[in-house]
C-alpha positions, 0 to 999 in steps of 0.5 A: 124290742123284738120283731120286724120294725120295717121293710125297705124296698131296694130297687135297681137304678141305671142312673142314680142321679136321674133316679134321685131327681125323679123320686125327689121332684116327682114323688116328693121323697127326701134324699137321706144318702147319695153315693156312687152306687146307692141312694136312700130316700124317705117320704112320710116316714117310709124309706126306699133305697136304690142301688146302681145296676147296669142291667135294665131288665132287673129294674123292669122286673122289680116292683114294690107296693106302697100303702097310703092315701091314694087320692092325696098321693095322686093329687100331689104327684099330679101337682108335681107334673107327673101324668098318672092314671087316677086310683081305681078300686080293684077286684081284690078290694084295694084302691090303687094306681101305679107309677113306673120310674125312669128305669122300669121299676113299678111302684103300686100305691094302694089302700083298702077300698 
């Protein structure tokens, strides 16, 4: 089949073990692969990868946008102990909330309002 089948964000991690714990325990991802320099995660059929990085400013200037049911995701994250602001409708017509991981990566979760 021709064409693009998926996109997979690749974010920076200062400590892959810490990232793995955060993404699995707080965000509900499953770990597909973990090595000394790379981590592959999946939730609900969507993948997210992290690479080991020693420069915090790279992670702090990186983000990805994740489309999904914001109310359900927010409730799930809260049940997992993550304190995060509830979804809000933005002027551009999306209902969104965000999470910043332990290394500064911004994950925006959104859906059409």
